[in-house]
N, C-alpha and C positions, 0 to 999 in steps of 0.2 A: 447481351446490352440492348435495350430498348433504340427504336428509331429518331426517335426523338435525343440521343443525346449527340457528346460534341461528335465530328470526328474526332480521325484517332490521329488529326494531325496535330486538333487542338488541347490534343488530354492531359492533364495533369492528375499523379499519382502520388501521390505521398507514401512513405515507411516510414510505423509507427516499431522502434523496438523498445524491449521490455525486461529486458537481464535481469534474471536473478542468479549467482552461485553456478549455476547447475544445468543452471534453464534459458531458455529465451525465444521470450512471444513478438508476436509478430503481428502485425496489420495493414494494409493497401489500400490504404482511403481513394479512394476516384475526386477530383474535387471536380463540380459542378456547379453549384457556387453551395452549397451547404456539404457534405463529408461526408458521402458513403461510405462505406467501408465494404472493399472487391474484394478482395481474397485478407485467409488471416491463416494465424494455428498458431501450432508454438514446436522449438528442440526441447529431449529431456534429456535425462541425463548427461548433461555434458562435463565430462572427467572421469565417465564411473562408465563402465562395459555395459554392452544393450542399449546402445545411444535410441533415442528418436524420434522420428518428423511427422508432425501430423499439419495435417496442411485442410485448409477447404474453399472451395476454389472460387470462380469465379458463374456458375451450378449448382453451390450453399453441396457439393459432393465431398463427404469428407473421405480419405484418406490418411493410412498413418506407414511407415515404413521404417523401417532399421539398419543404423548407419554408426558408422564409427568416427566416435566426436571428441578426442581430446581436451578438444580446446578450442572455446571462442570462438578465434580468427575458422577452425573447419567448422564449429558450425552454421557462419558468415556464408560459408564458402558453396555449403550444402546448399542452405538458402537459396544466397543471388543465382546457383545454378535455374533453380526452380521458378523463381521468377524470371530469368525469363527465357522461361521456358511459353511463358501464357502469353496470348495473343496481343495483338496491341499495348499493350505495355510499355509505360515512358514516366522513369522514375524522375521526376525535380526537387524531392529532399527526403530526407531520414532523418526524425523530431525520435529522442530518447530522453526513461525518464528516469536522473540522478534520487539515489537515495540522499543526497545530503546536498546544503549548499554553505556548510559551514557559513560564517556571521558576515556570508560580504554578499552572497546572490538571491538578491528577491525575485527576479522577475528573469525565463524564459533568455538565454544568452546564444547567440551562434556559432560552433565552431573554428576556433583560431590557436593558432601556435600560445598565444600566451592564453589564452582559458584552459589549454588543455595544463599547459605548467598548476598552475593557477589552483589546476584539479588537484593534482601529484600531489602538492601542499596541506590539501585537505583530508588526505587518505586515513590522518591516526584520527578524526575527529567517523571515521566507517572502514574502518579497516576488511571487514567479510564481508564491503559492498561495492564501495568503490575501486580497487582497483580492478578489477571481473569488468564494472562496468565500461572505465577509461577507455581497458583493449579493446572491448566494440566500438567503440569510438574510433580506433587508431586500428581496426580490424576494414572499417568502412574505410576507411583514410588510401587503404593501402591496395582495395578492389576497387575502387573509384575516389581517386585523391580530387576528381573533380566536381562533384555529388552538398553540397552544401547541407549541413548537419546543425540541425539546434540541440538543445540544451533543455528538460527540462527540472527544475530542480522540486521534491518533496515539501521540502523544510519553508519554501518560503509565502505558502497558506502562512502560517503562526510569527511572519517579521513581522505585524502589524502589534505580538504577544505585549502585555506593559511591563514595563522592566522588572517588576514583582512577581511575575510570568513567567519569564526567564529565567530569573536571581536564584542560585541554588546554594543553602545557609554555609556553604564554603569562604577557604580564607579567598580577597578579591583581588588576588595576583593569580589566584587561580579564573576568577572569572575574565580575568583581562586577559588569560590564553584565551579564551575561547570559552571555556568551561564553564557553562549554558545551558537551561531549558531551550530546546527546536522545536520539535512534532513532527506529528511527519503525517506523512495518506495524506499529501493537501492538494497533490491536485486529483483524489477522489473528492474530497470536499469541497471542494470548488464547481468538481464538475455538479454536485448533487444541490449543492443551495443555484448554483444557477436553472438548476429542471426543478428546486425550490418555488423560484423568481416565476419560470416560469404555470409551472402548475396554477398555485397560487394566489400572483402576484409579486409585485414589488418591496410591495407593505408589508407585507410576510414575511416579506427574506431579509427585512433590516429590520426582523421582530429580537426577542429573546428565542436565541431556536441555540437544541445540543443536539446535534450532529455523530451518530455512533456507527462508523464503521468497524461491523465485529466481523473475522472472517478470518483468516490465519493468521494473521495477524491484524490483534484488536488493539484501536484506541478511539476514542472519544473529542470531541471539540469541543468545549462552547461559544455562542458567536452571534455575535451584539452591534446591530449598526451595519452588515455585512462582510465586520472581519473579525476575525478570531483575536479570542483575547484571555484565552487558556484553554489545556491540550490533555490529555492523560500519557503522555509520551514524553520519553525529556533529550535525554542528550545524545542519547541511541530508543532507537525501535527496539527496548527492553524493559523500558523501563512502564512505567500505570501499567493497564489490564492483566488478566490473565488469559490468554491464548494460546496455539494449537503444539506448542513449542518452546513456547518465549515463557518466565516465569510471571513476566510482570513487578510491580512494584517487592523490593525485600528490604528485612530490616541487615543495615550493612555489617550489621556482627553480624550476621548466616553468614556473608560474606570472608571476612573475616578468623569465624572458625574455620573454616574452607583453608585459606593461604596457609592456614601456619596447622594445620591440624599433619599432628610424624604417623601419621596410620590409624587403622581401619574404613570405613566407608568412606569417608573426605583425604583417605590418602590420594586418591584418581585425579582429585582438581588441585596434586602441590604447584607450586613456579615451578617451569622449565626457568635455562641460560638460554632463552633465544637471545639472541642479541636484535634482533626485528626492530624489538622495545612495542611492536602498535599491542599485543596479546600477553601480556605482560602471564599468567597462567592460560595456555593454549586449553585445558580439561575442566579447565573454569568455566571459562565463554563455551565451548558445548555446553557442557551438564544447566546452564539456564540458559541457552538459545535455541540447545540442539532434542533437548533431554525430561526438560521440564515441559510447565501449562499440563490440558489437556492429557498428552502422554508422559506425564511422569508422572499425575496424580491420579487416571485411572492405570499407569501400565499393559494400559489395553492398543489404545489408538491417540493421533491427531486429529484424527476426523469424525465432527458434528457431528454428521449421518450416525456415523457408525456409531458412536457410543450412543447412540438417541434410539438405535435399534436395539444393541444387547442390551439399558440401562433398566428395562423389568428386568431382565431377570442377571442382570451384575452390580451386584451394590458397590464394587470402584465406579462404574464406569458411570453410578446414578448420584454419588462422590462430585465426580467433577463437573462433571456437569452446575450439581448442588453452586458446587463454588464456585464455579465458572459466574453462573449468573449472580450469588449473592461480590465476588465483586462489584461486578459490574452496577449494579443498583450502592455500593457501597461511592464512585467513581460519580457517578450521574448525579449522589444530590450534593456529593463538595458543589459539582458547577453548577448547575439550579442555581444552590446558595452565589458562588461566583458573578450569577448576570443576576440578580437576585429576585425569582422566578422565572419560569419556561410559561412561551406563547406556539412555540410549535418541536416536536424531536421525532427527529425524525432516524431508520433503520438502515443500516448499507451494505453495504459488501456481502461473503457469501453464503455467513451467517445472519446475518439482519435483514438480505432482500428472503429466505429460505427457510426457515426456523419458526413456528410458532411459537415452541415450544420454547425458546429461548430467550423468545422476547415478552412471553407471558412471566414468562418463570422472574425475567431481571426486574418485569412492574410491577407485579403484583407486591399489593401494600402499601406501591408511591400515591392512595388515592390523598393523604394528605398533601400532597402537593398538585394534588388537583391530574392525577393524569391513573386517567383510564383507556381498558381494551375494552373494545365487539367483538364477544370471541368468534362471528360468526365469518367475520369480515377480518381476523387476527387467521384464523383457521388457513382461511382462502386468496392471504396473502395480498388482499386488497390495496390500493394505493394509501384509506384514508378506513387505520385496523381501529379510530377508535370513535365513541359514540358519536354518533350524527347531533349537533351543534356543537359541540365538550371543551373547552378547553380546557388542558392546553391541544389541542389536532396531535393528534402521530401518523406519522408514517412512513411508509417504505420507498426506495427512489433505489431504480439499478446502480449501481455505480459505472463508470468510462471510460477509465484515468489514460489508453491509450487518445479517445473521441478526445477527450482532455489540452494531449500532448502533440492533435492535430489540428488542434485550431490556434494553438500558444503558434509551433511552426512557421501552420500558415500564416498567423500577423505579425510573425515576425523577419521570416525572410520578404512580406509582401506579394503571395501567391496569390491571382487574382481564381 
């Protein structure tokens, strides 16, 4: 710590937790005017053999250890044991990312018993995500009952979409039950939009913007006058673009075929007799969410970097990359139509920030929309990758969901 930092008695630290089904990412921010990341890391393979705990400490040293992590409560206890060993740590609050806020939640919320009850009622909207995320909140309560907590919803950013963008072409009574398009990656989009305003000015951030969050999960959002007006993901994060292991949009008839098949290659995803009601066909869920996308088409990997490395020698890898870019291009064109033109295109996420070949593949032959890339800038992952003075401007902006959660948590709890 530098000498001009606040004294230990005056410091506040804020813990951000981003839980997945078998992982837990965390970051600790020191609040000294701005939010400064102090400690960070992740616990992986929760509920699986050979759990791992990777940390980056206050001296920026990375360390990985093996742990038995049967559940998120155990993982959280391991994390807090490590945090307690860090000097001068004074934890003031915890913030969480929740994948789904349903039709109700438009802004971050402080955790209360009533909120937890409401969140449990939303589990049917995100049965693969919300149970683990709620368990994480409850584990913090058990370990630190007096620690205030805030939840930030990944769907909140898209609540501004007009009804025509939210509605699905299904019977109205189903929409009344909450079966609408919600959109996701909202915390990422909110952060990137703020960064765009800081880098290019408020007027640019109020223009016609297409944000492309491309990673293992991938989506695009059309933003106008600072608000989301449409996005590629829908009722669940499975829809929209082709992703690392998720299919993206499919003909519903494919699902009907798989559900009614009596044998052959589709038999593995026939419905079971589970009473839980949230997933009528667990095998179908695995196929769509874990076995499709880049992994399914390539038969090799869900990792874009690995596929790009293998593509020169592997036709399936090259085919998966080509399909990813082609489907993204189609979705991009549709969102530009919704925007009635385009002023700024922003790439973010692990692929969007670090894969020049994918950005080039998506933008190729879009000159009729005015989209063009400067080859050298693109290869360098520059902040602006379109030619000088060209419109629309194409940018690369790294995302930071954890920082967005920290800012929301600080605001909700009025932490100075």
